[in-house]
N, C-alpha and C positions, 0 to 999 in steps of 0.2 A: 665262360669268362668270369673271373672273380675280381671284385673291386676292393681296393684298400684305401680308405679315406684318412688313415692315421698320419700324424706328422710328428717330428722329433720334439723332445721336451723344450729345447731352446726356442722353437717357434711357438709353442704353446705359451711360453712366458710373454712373447711379443703380443699374442692375442689377448692375454689377460691385461697387459698394459693398455692395449687399445680399448678394451671394454671399460676400464676405469676412466681413461682419458675422455672417451666419448660421453660417458655418463656424467662426469664431474666438470668437464671443461667446455664441451661442445653443445650438448643439449640445452644447458642454461642460456646459451646465446639466443635461443628461439624467443625468449621473453625479455631479453636484455634491452634496456632503453639507451642505445648508443647512437651517436651520430655516425654517418658513413665514414668520416675520418677516423673516429675513435674505434669503430668496428674493424677497419683495415689494420690499424696499428696493433690491436689486440690479436686478430687472427694471424698476422704476420709472426707474432711471437709464438703462437701455437704451431705454426708451420715449422718454425725453427726447432721446436721440440720433436716434431715428427721426423725431421731430417736427422736429428741426433740419434734417434732410435733406428735409423736405417730403413724407414718405412715410406719415404717419399717416392711418389711415382712408381709404386711397386709393380706395375704392369709392364714396365720396360726393363731391358737388360742393363746391367751395371755400366757398360761402356756408353750407354745412352743417358746416363744420369738417373736410372731407376733402380729398383730393388732386385730385379731379376727373379721374382717369385713365379712359380708355375701356376696354372689355372686353378688347381685344387686349393692351394694356399690362398690365392686371390679370392676364391669363393668364400673361404672362412673369414677372410679380412673384410670383404665387401658386406657380408652378412652383418657385421658389427657397424660398418659405416652407414649402412642403409637406415639406421635408426633415426638419423637427422639429415636434413637437406644440406646442412652446413659442413658435415663431415667429409664428403668426397673432395671438395676444393681444398680443405685444410690438409688433406693427405695427397694432393697433387694428382688426382685421377677423376676429376669431374668432367662430365660431358658438356660440350663437344670436344674440349681441349685434349682429353685423354685419347679419344679416337683419332683426332687429327695428328697427334704426336706419333701414334702407332702407324698411321698412314705414311707419314713422312719417313719414319724409321724403315718402312718396307720399300717405298718407292722413291724417296727423295735422294738426290745426289749430295755430295759433300757441301756444295755451296748452299743448297736449300736447308740442309740441317744446321749449318752455321748461322744462316740468316734468320730462320724462323723456328726450327724445332728446338734447339738448345735454349733460346730465350723463352720459348713457350714452356719448356720443362722447368725453367728457373722461376716461372711466375712473372716474368718481365713483360710478356705479351699475352693477349687474349685472342682466340681464334674463332672462326665461324665455318661450319660445313654447309655449303650452299648447293643443295641438290634438288629438293622438291620444287615442283612448279604447279601452277593452277591446273594444268592439264596432264600432269604426270606425278602421281603420288606413289602408289604401291608398285607401279611398273616403271622403273627408270629407263627402260628401252624406248619410252615414249617422249623423252626429253626433246625440247625444241631449241633451247638456248644454244646459239652457234658461236664458235670461235673459228675465224678464218685467218690463215697464215698469210701475212704480208711482209716479206723480207725477214727481218729478225724480230718481228712482233706478231702477236695474236691480237685480233680485234674481236671483242666479245659483245654480243647483243642478245638480250633475253630478259625474261621475267621470272623471278624466283620468289617463293614465300616459305614461311616456316623455316627460315634460316636462323637457327638458334645462335644467340649472341651477336646477331648481325648489327645491331645498333651500337654495340660496345666493342666490337672486335677490332684488332689492329690489322688483321689480314684474314682473307677468305680463301678457302679451298673450294673452287667452283667446278661443278661437273658440267661439261659442255659437249656439244656434238661437233666433232672435227671432220668426220667423214660420213655424211648422211646416206651415202650409197652402200656403205659396208654392211656386213652382217649386224643385226641389231645389238649383239653383245660386243661389237668392235667399233661401234659408231662414236662412242664417247671417250673423253679424256678428262683428266684433272689438271687444273691450272691454278696457281697461286696468284691472288690479286691483293695488293696492299689496299687498305681501306681508304686511303687518301688519293687513290688514282682517279683522275678526272673521268666522269661518266658513271661512277658508282653512286647510285641514288637510293638511299635507304628511305623508303616512303613512310614507313610507320612500323611500330610494334603491334602485331595483331592481338587484340584482346582474346584471351584464352581462359575459359572456365573460371571466371571471377577475377582474373588478373586484368587490370585496366589497359595494360600495354605501356603505362607511364614508366618513367625512370624508376628503378628499384625493383620493378617486376622482372620476371624472366623475359628474355628477349626472343620473340619469335617474329623476325623481321620480314617484311615484304620489300624486295629490292628490284630495281630496274638497272640493268647493265646496258648502257647506251654508248656504243662506240668506245668501249673501254680498251685501251691499248696497253699491253703488258709485254715485257721481253719474252721471247721464245724460250729463254732459259728457265722461265717459271713453270714450264710443263713438268708435271710429276710423272716420272717413268717415261713411257713412250706414247705416241698417239695410239688411241684405241685401247689403252689399258684402263680406262675409267671404270668400266663395269667390274673388271677383276679387282681393282683396288677398292671399289666400294664394297664388294663382298668380303674382302679381307678385313676391311675396317669394321663393317657392320656385324660380322660374325662374332668376334670377341666382344664387341660393344653390347650385343644382345645378351650374352651370357653374363656380362657385368651388371646389366640392368636386373636380370633375374636374381643375381646374387644379392644385390641391394634390396630387392623386394622382400627377400627372406627376413632381413632385419626390420624393415618397415612393418611387415605383416606380424612379426613376433611382438613388436612394440604395441601394435593395436590389440593383439591377442592378450598381452599382459594387462593392458588397461581394462579390457573386457572382463577378465577373470578377477581383477582387483575390485571392479565395480560390483560384480554379482555376489561376492562374498561379503560385501559391505552394505549393500542396499536392501532394505526391508520393504516389501510391498504386500499388502493384503495378508498381514499376519505371519509372513515368513520371508526369509532371505530369497533374493532372486536365484541364488544357486540351488535352491530346493525346488524350483519350478522345472517340470520336465521339458517344457519348450526351450528354456534357457539351457538346460543340460544338453539338449540336441544341438544347439548352436556351438557350445563349447566342444563337444565331441567331434562334430563335423569339421569345425575350424582346425582342431588339433590334427585330425587325420589329413586334411588338405595341405596344411603347412608341412607336415612330415613328408608327405609324398612329393611336394614341390622341392623340399630340401634334398631329398635323395636323388630326384631326377637331375637337379642342378649339379650336385657333387659328382654324379655319374658322368654328366656331360663334361665337366671340368677334368675329371680323371682321364676320360677318353682323349681329350685334347692334349693332355700332358703326354699320353702314350703315343699319339700319332698325328698331332696337329689338328687344325680346324676341320680339314676334310674328313677326319676320322669321326667327327661328332656332329655332322650337319643335321642329321635327323634329330638328334638329342637337343641341339640348340634350338631348332624350330619348335620342338615339343615343349621345352621349358618356356619359350617366349609366350606362347598362348596359354599354357597351363599356369605358369607363375603369375602372369598378369591377371588372370581370372581369379586365382586364389587370393591374391592381394586385395582385389576389389571385394570379393566375398567377405573376407575376414574384417576389413574395415567397415563394410556395410553393417555387419552384425554388431560390431563394437559400437557403432553410432546408435543402432536400435536399442541396445542395452542401456545406453546412457540417456535415452530419451531426448527431450528438447536440448539438454546440455550438450549432446553430441554434435549438434549442427551449429553450435556457436563458435566464435573465435576464442572462447575461454579454454578450449581444448584443441590439440593439434589434429584431431580426427577429421574435421571438415576439410582442412588443407590436404591431408593425406588422401582423402576420398577423391578430391578433384584430380590430384596427381595420378591416383590409381586408375581412374577412368581413362585418362590420356594414355596410360601404359598399354592399353589394348589396341592402340592405333599407331603410335610412333614406332619407328624401326620396323615397319610392316604390320598391317592389321592382322588380328587373330586368324581371319579366314585364309589369308595368303599362306600363313605358316601351317595351317591345318592341311591345305592342299599339298604343300611341300612334304609333310609327314606321310600323307596317304600315298602320294606318288612314289616316294622312296621305299615305303614298306611293300607296296604291291609289286615292285620290281622283282621281288624274290618268289613270286608265285606264278605258276604256269596254269593255263586253262585245262580243265579236265574234259574228257570225252563225254558228250551228251548221249545217253542211251537212246537207240532208235526204237527198241521194242516198247510196247505199251506198259507203262508203269501204273499199277492199280492206284486209284484214288483211295483216300482214307476211308471213304464211305463204302466202296466196293470191298476193301479188305475187311472192314467190320462186318459187312453182311455175310461174307464167306465164313468168318470166324463164328458168327452167331448160328449159321446153318450147321456148321460142324458140331457146335455144342448141342444143338437140338437133336442131331443124329445120334450123338453119343448117349443121350439119356432116354432115347425112345426105345 
């Protein structure tokens, strides 16, 4: 199989525009002293520029309001957007909204698309994906939140947490058990719940890795659904489709994460390289120290490997869809997350005490990188997936029944033969 990661000149011009736009307009927002109101006004203007370039919501097809780009092109775009946490929302593809829009595009009916998906794409609504529970994290087949059909309504009861955007969302896509006696992969369904529905109790934003959980921080909400009644028309797809929809949502979402990690890792790597060619310690530049050179070489190799693995997965998805790249997606999820963590860690080490301060973006990047090895499935789950899928292609070999000489016995015979030949 031969891979081709090239794109046409017109798209390369789009990428060049994005690089300059992110560098000149978005990264400076990280240190801008703007009120929330002024920040929104300014970023709305930036979003308009993105729309003018035809780059808004690039992960969706044009008929859904997106750019209609394939996964390979998305990979090259996300690599640029990954340089700043503010870039994805300005381009209309930030989590969890991008994944929820994709889910509704796949499983939603016309009513649901008009009511929730199109306003979400237009930036008029914010959404939450509410799946994880205290007793069900990496294994969604263990969910306990129930939705019981009563006439033309579903009644939802359950306890969720790490529901991103939960405190700020206008609506939730909730994964619930509708048939507890069915096959584990057919038990769950997806149901849309408006945030103002009685019985939706957002208890708190969970403090995560230095984020207090207060307003302005990322929202990882803990939610109680207590006798929440929603119309049966809010069911996404059919009953029992929840696991399938979750996989279709999370597959592309995982590769998009890996794509953005490339940009974040490259930014940390650039900062590290700039530091070592500028800083003098014990009579010479850091760049002349062999231990530092090892950090640079290892980081470069890891980043290039992550990039090639990610682009390969994207190319395979373009050729045959998500199912064609399941092993690759699982592989880049754990490899990309680890590489991101490694490179940022080395960049902090090279910067010394400055690296762990808020004067540089590295400490924030470091916290986000550590979380990357857990969300959307911990590393260990994806490694198991890769191993299982790889081993499907191997058959057991016959074990010989006759005596196989040990290494010691074979060596003794060889030594005896040598003695006989010289005697």
